[in-house]
Kinemage of the C-alpha trace (Angstrom):
@kinemage 1
@onewidth
@group {chain A} dominant
@subgroup {mainchain}
@vectorlist {calphas} color= white
{ca met a 1} P 93.823 121.859 80.743
{ca ser a 2} L 91.891 119.028 82.403
{ca asp a 3} L 89.838 119.262 85.584
{ca ala a 4} L 90.606 115.608 86.350
{ca pro a 5} L 92.265 115.012 89.725
{ca asp a 6} L 96.028 114.605 89.871
{ca tyr a 7} L 97.321 111.365 91.421
{ca gln a 8} L 100.792 111.106 92.970
{ca leu a 9} L 102.156 107.827 94.335
{ca asp a 10} L 102.385 108.215 98.128
{ca his a 11} L 103.180 104.756 99.452
{ca val a 12} L 103.171 101.042 98.712
{ca cys a 13} L 101.235 98.779 101.072
{ca leu a 14} L 102.396 95.267 101.896
{ca ala a 15} L 100.152 92.760 103.642
{ca val a 16} L 102.103 90.680 106.156
{ca arg a 17} L 101.269 88.027 108.712
{ca lys a 18} L 103.058 89.999 111.448
{ca ile a 19} L 104.451 93.543 111.294
{ca ala a 20} L 107.474 93.085 113.598
{ca pro a 21} L 109.392 90.534 111.494
{ca ala a 22} L 108.581 92.389 108.249
{ca arg a 23} L 109.751 95.668 109.805
{ca ala a 24} L 112.985 93.971 110.901
{ca val a 25} L 113.644 92.742 107.338
{ca leu a 26} L 113.052 96.209 105.849
{ca glu a 27} L 115.377 97.741 108.442
{ca lys a 28} L 118.184 95.180 108.077
{ca met a 29} L 118.047 94.556 104.339
{ca leu a 30} L 116.941 97.893 102.856
{ca gly a 31} L 117.729 100.540 105.474
{ca tyr a 32} L 114.131 101.586 106.228
{ca thr a 33} L 113.166 102.925 109.666
{ca ala a 34} L 109.801 103.118 111.396
{ca arg a 35} L 108.004 106.378 110.560
{ca thr a 36} L 105.117 105.656 112.946
{ca glu a 37} L 104.211 103.457 115.846
{ca val a 38} L 101.772 100.630 115.054
{ca val a 39} L 98.206 101.973 114.761
{ca thr a 40} L 95.066 99.820 114.838
{ca asn a 41} L 92.603 100.705 112.101
{ca thr a 42} L 89.303 99.399 113.437
{ca arg a 43} L 87.354 100.115 110.227
{ca gln a 44} L 89.627 97.973 108.039
{ca gln a 45} L 90.501 95.600 110.911
{ca val a 46} L 94.244 95.913 110.426
{ca asn a 47} L 97.274 97.085 112.350
{ca val a 48} L 99.333 99.582 110.360
{ca gln a 49} L 102.925 100.816 110.509
{ca phe a 50} L 104.610 103.177 108.071
{ca met a 51} L 108.291 102.725 107.211
{ca arg a 52} L 110.471 105.444 105.662
{ca lys a 53} L 113.793 105.896 103.965
{ca ala a 54} L 115.335 109.131 102.725
{ca gly a 55} L 114.877 109.543 98.975
{ca ser a 56} L 112.247 106.798 98.716
{ca ile a 57} L 108.499 106.477 99.094
{ca asp a 58} L 107.018 105.055 102.274
{ca ile a 59} L 106.132 101.416 102.713
{ca lys a 60} L 103.018 100.707 104.767
{ca leu a 61} L 102.884 97.341 106.501
{ca ile a 62} L 99.485 95.934 107.418
{ca glu a 63} L 98.663 92.851 109.466
{ca pro a 64} L 95.243 91.505 110.465
{ca ser a 65} L 94.125 92.916 113.827
{ca ser a 66} L 91.879 89.911 114.461
{ca leu a 67} L 90.954 86.574 112.934
{ca ser a 68} L 87.815 88.187 111.469
{ca ser a 69} L 89.846 90.735 109.475
{ca pro a 70} L 89.263 90.531 105.691
{ca leu a 71} L 93.063 90.592 105.388
{ca val a 72} L 93.265 87.065 106.840
{ca glu a 73} L 91.766 85.618 103.655
{ca phe a 74} L 94.078 87.722 101.457
{ca ile a 75} L 97.121 86.356 103.310
{ca lys a 76} L 95.794 82.774 103.224
{ca glu a 77} L 95.233 82.982 99.455
{ca arg a 78} L 98.354 84.912 98.476
{ca gly a 79} L 100.738 84.562 101.387
{ca gly a 80} L 100.837 88.352 101.761
{ca gly a 81} L 102.702 90.785 99.550
{ca leu a 82} L 101.533 93.801 97.576
{ca his a 83} L 98.097 94.829 98.817
{ca his a 84} L 97.650 98.245 97.206
{ca leu a 85} L 99.302 101.384 95.908
{ca ala a 86} L 98.270 104.606 97.618
{ca phe a 87} L 97.884 107.812 95.650
{ca lys a 88} L 97.596 111.278 97.068
{ca thr a 89} L 95.060 113.514 95.375
{ca gln a 90} L 93.607 116.931 96.141
{ca gln a 91} L 90.307 115.578 97.501
{ca val a 92} L 89.423 111.932 98.113
{ca ala a 93} L 85.729 112.144 97.145
{ca ala a 94} L 86.549 113.841 93.823
{ca gly a 95} L 89.187 111.196 93.111
{ca val a 96} L 86.696 108.406 93.801
{ca gln a 97} L 84.153 109.986 91.429
{ca asp a 98} L 86.820 110.391 88.732
{ca leu a 99} L 88.026 106.795 88.988
{ca gln a 100} L 84.471 105.465 89.095
{ca ala a 101} L 83.623 107.434 85.934
{ca lys a 102} L 86.633 105.756 84.289
{ca gly a 103} L 85.330 102.284 85.210
{ca ala a 104} L 86.934 101.613 88.600
{ca arg a 105} L 84.952 99.701 91.208
{ca val a 106} L 84.776 101.408 94.588
{ca leu a 107} L 85.735 98.965 97.348
{ca ala a 108} L 85.402 101.410 100.256
{ca ala a 109} L 83.812 104.847 99.940
{ca pro a 110} L 85.549 107.824 101.566
{ca gln a 111} L 85.726 107.449 105.327
{ca pro a 112} L 88.066 108.609 108.103
{ca gly a 113} L 91.321 106.660 108.236
{ca glu a 114} L 92.743 106.106 111.688
{ca ala a 115} L 96.322 105.713 110.419
{ca phe a 116} L 95.936 109.139 108.750
{ca asp a 117} L 94.630 110.992 111.837
{ca glu a 118} L 91.034 110.672 110.613
{ca ala a 119} L 91.616 112.266 107.194
{ca asp a 120} L 89.435 110.625 104.531
{ca ile a 121} L 90.649 107.558 102.664
{ca ala a 122} L 88.974 105.386 100.023
{ca phe a 123} L 89.777 102.187 98.148
{ca ala a 124} L 89.075 101.246 94.541
{ca phe a 125} L 89.819 98.346 92.209
{ca leu a 126} L 91.121 99.664 88.890
{ca gly a 127} L 91.266 96.333 87.073
{ca ala a 128} L 94.257 94.196 86.089
{ca gly a 129} L 94.637 93.120 89.724
{ca leu a 130} L 95.346 96.650 90.995
{ca asn a 131} L 93.797 97.958 94.200
{ca val a 132} L 94.443 101.593 95.083
{ca glu a 133} L 93.946 103.732 98.128
{ca leu a 134} L 93.233 107.443 97.766
{ca ile a 135} L 94.383 109.911 100.413
{ca asp a 136} L 94.589 113.700 100.538
{ca thr a 137} L 96.889 114.253 103.516
{ca asp a 138} L 100.485 113.948 104.667
{ca arg a 139} L 99.400 113.292 108.263
{ca arg a 140} L 100.232 109.983 109.932
{ca arg a 141} L 98.996 109.010 113.395
{ca leu a 142} L 101.661 108.342 116.037
{ca glu a 143} L 104.450 109.667 113.816
{ca lys a 144} L 107.933 109.351 115.289
{ca glu a 145} L 110.342 112.285 115.399
């Protein structure tokens, strides 16, 4: 039995120029609905909205909250699209240490995430073009009924 953290896919994050039109496409084409209101994450300089659909994982939409957001460059270079996969683990700091020991590069150390009601989040680059977010909560700020 291993003491390594368990990682479960929680959501897929898509970088978009604007949340509203992307949300409309997910609603019309794939039957998703808004799980949360739009939340501004000042630390990552993005606006965030979670979308949900019964029987599927959430999709998180992120748009730059200002022209100085690091996401602006990502969208300029790639046109948007898959930004990261988010994995839920028992404890964010332990997950970061585990991934780092396996060769991942930490992009953002554990810090409170505004879209997650201040629960810790962290970001790491695993290699092969894959960025991941680690979370340890089910909470979402401004969740709709």
